[in-house]
C-alpha positions in Angstrom: 100.4 104.8 81.0 101.9 107.6 78.9 104.7 106.9 76.2 106.6 110.0 77.6 108.4 110.5 80.9 108.9 113.8 82.4 112.3 114.5 83.9 111.2 114.5 87.4 110.1 110.9 86.9 113.2 110.0 85.4 115.2 111.4 88.2 112.9 109.5 90.7 113.6 106.3 88.5 117.4 106.9 88.6 117.5 107.4 92.4 115.5 104.1 92.9 117.9 101.9 90.7 120.2 101.2 93.4 117.6 100.2 95.8 116.3 97.9 93.4 119.1 96.4 92.6 120.0 95.7 96.1 116.6 94.3 96.9 116.6 91.1 98.8 114.8 89.1 95.9 115.9 88.7 92.4 112.0 88.8 91.4 109.2 90.8 93.0 106.0 92.6 91.8 105.0 96.3 92.8 101.1 97.3 92.4 100.1 100.7 93.7 96.6 101.5 94.5 96.3 105.4 94.0 92.7 105.5 95.4 93.5 103.7 98.3 96.9 104.8 98.7 98.2 101.6 99.3 101.4 99.8 97.8 101.7 96.0 97.6 105.2 94.6 96.9 105.0 90.9 96.2 108.0 88.4 96.1 105.8 85.4 95.0 102.8 85.5 92.7 100.0 84.8 93.8 101.2 85.5 97.4 98.5 83.2 99.1 99.8 84.5 102.6 99.2 82.6 105.7 100.3 85.1 108.4 100.7 88.7 108.6 103.1 90.7 111.0 103.0 94.4 111.5 106.2 96.5 112.0 106.7 99.3 114.1 106.5 101.7 111.2 103.2 100.2 110.3 104.5 97.8 107.2 102.6 94.5 107.1 104.6 91.7 106.3 102.9 88.9 104.5 104.1 85.3 105.0 103.4 82.2 103.4 104.4 79.8 106.4 107.6 81.1 107.2 108.6 82.5 103.8 108.2 86.3 103.1 105.7 86.4 100.5 105.1 90.3 100.2 105.0 93.9 102.1 101.9 96.0 102.2 102.6 99.7 102.7 99.9 101.9 103.8 99.8 105.5 102.8 103.0 105.4 101.3 102.5 109.0 99.4 102.8 110.2 103.0 106.3 108.6 103.4 107.7 109.7 100.3 110.8 111.9 100.3 112.1 113.9 97.6 
């Protein structure tokens, strides 16, 4: 990652802050695979999911037994709004 952040990136981060603060979990990890265009949000490390459910908008909810362990988002770059 570069040491400087351009103004557009800073604006995107500033817009994300209220969403991050309101997130349902106090600890989470975000990984983005740019080549595959897949975003992984984990609430536990390691996730060790035992079940997966797909939502109507194609989000994969990853469960460890009954506890939500993470969310996988396919093609998040096409979902981004400006």
